[in-house]
C-alpha positions as CSV (number, residue, x, y, z in Angstrom):
1,M,0.5,-23.0,-0.6
2,K,3.8,-24.8,0.3
3,F,2.9,-24.7,3.9
4,Y,-0.4,-26.5,3.3
5,V,1.4,-29.2,1.3
6,F,4.0,-29.6,4.0
7,A,1.3,-29.7,6.7
8,G,-0.6,-32.3,4.8
9,V,2.4,-34.5,4.3
10,F,3.4,-34.1,8.0
11,L,-0.2,-34.9,9.2
12,A,-0.3,-38.0,6.9
13,F,3.1,-39.2,8.3
14,V,1.9,-38.7,11.9
15,C,-1.3,-40.6,11.2
16,M,0.6,-43.4,9.5
17,M,3.0,-43.8,12.5
18,S,0.1,-43.7,14.9
19,C,-1.7,-46.5,13.1
20,N,1.5,-48.6,12.8
21,S,2.2,-48.1,16.5
22,N,-1.3,-49.4,17.4
23,A,-0.9,-52.4,15.2
24,I,2.4,-53.3,17.0
25,T,0.7,-52.8,20.4
26,A,-2.2,-55.0,19.4
27,N,0.2,-57.9,18.6
28,L,2.6,-57.3,21.5
29,K,3.3,-60.4,23.5
30,T,5.7,-60.8,26.5
31,D,7.4,-64.1,27.4
32,T,9.9,-64.9,30.1
33,F,12.2,-68.0,30.0
34,K,15.5,-69.2,31.2
35,V,18.8,-68.6,29.3
36,W,22.0,-69.9,30.7
37,G,24.9,-67.4,31.0
38,N,27.2,-65.9,33.6
39,C,28.1,-62.2,33.3
40,G,27.6,-58.8,31.9
41,M,29.2,-59.8,28.6
42,C,26.6,-62.6,28.4
43,K,23.9,-60.1,29.0
44,K,25.2,-57.9,26.2
45,T,25.5,-60.8,23.7
46,I,22.2,-62.4,24.6
47,E,20.3,-59.1,24.3
48,K,22.2,-58.1,21.1
49,S,21.1,-61.4,19.5
50,L,17.5,-60.1,19.8
51,K,18.0,-56.8,18.1
52,I,15.8,-57.8,15.2
53,D,12.5,-56.6,13.6
54,G,9.6,-57.5,15.8
55,I,11.3,-57.4,19.1
56,A,10.5,-54.3,21.2
57,T,12.5,-55.1,24.3
58,A,14.8,-57.9,25.7
59,N,16.1,-57.9,29.2
60,W,18.2,-60.8,30.6
61,D,18.9,-60.9,34.3
62,K,22.3,-62.6,35.1
63,D,21.2,-63.5,38.7
64,S,18.0,-65.3,37.9
65,K,19.1,-66.4,34.3
66,M,15.7,-65.2,33.1
67,I,15.0,-63.2,30.0
68,T,11.9,-61.2,29.4
69,V,11.1,-60.4,25.8
70,A,8.4,-58.2,24.4
71,Y,7.7,-58.8,20.8
72,D,5.2,-58.5,17.9
73,S,3.8,-62.0,17.6
74,I,3.0,-61.5,13.9
75,L,6.6,-60.7,13.0
76,V,8.5,-63.1,15.2
77,S,7.7,-66.3,17.2
78,L,9.0,-67.5,20.5
79,P,10.9,-70.4,18.8
80,Q,12.6,-67.9,16.5
81,I,13.6,-65.8,19.5
82,Q,15.1,-68.8,21.2
83,Q,16.8,-69.9,18.0
84,N,18.5,-66.4,17.8
85,I,19.8,-66.8,21.3
86,A,21.0,-70.3,20.6
87,A,22.8,-69.1,17.5
88,A,24.8,-66.8,19.8
89,G,25.9,-69.8,21.8
90,Y,23.5,-69.8,24.7
91,D,21.2,-72.6,25.9
92,T,17.6,-71.8,26.6
93,E,15.0,-74.0,28.3
94,S,14.0,-75.5,25.0
95,T,16.9,-74.8,22.6
96,K,20.5,-75.9,22.9
97,G,23.0,-73.2,21.9
98,D,25.2,-73.6,18.8
99,D,28.3,-75.6,19.8
100,S,30.8,-73.6,17.7
101,A,29.3,-70.3,18.9
102,Y,29.6,-71.5,22.5
103,A,33.2,-72.5,22.0
104,N,33.9,-69.0,20.8
105,L,32.4,-67.3,23.8
106,H,34.8,-65.6,26.2
107,S,36.0,-68.1,28.9
108,C,34.0,-66.3,31.6
109,C,30.9,-66.7,29.5
110,Q,31.2,-70.5,29.2
111,Y,28.8,-71.8,31.7
112,E,28.4,-75.5,32.7
113,R,26.2,-76.9,30.1
114,K,23.5,-79.5,30.7
115,S,24.5,-83.0,29.4
116,E,22.1,-84.5,27.0
């Protein structure tokens, strides 16, 4: 009897996870945009700023200065993603990085900023 209860609970869990996975996949969107930065430490900081609910992957390329983000468009929006990066001190194509966060970046991470 205990086996059947365990098997039922396990089956319900697997079904629930499968349904949840399909919902995320249905809303998955991928965007690529420019984020200024210089080095591997920048990559780590930029990508870490996007370790939030709704973001499946974030990959910043230091040579091209481009980031590709796959995210659930129901849970997070592109402006929210860019704001998270800006809060870490990095400028994007459409959002200026936070000045105090930029000032606290390691010296090798302080890139030449666009003047406004």
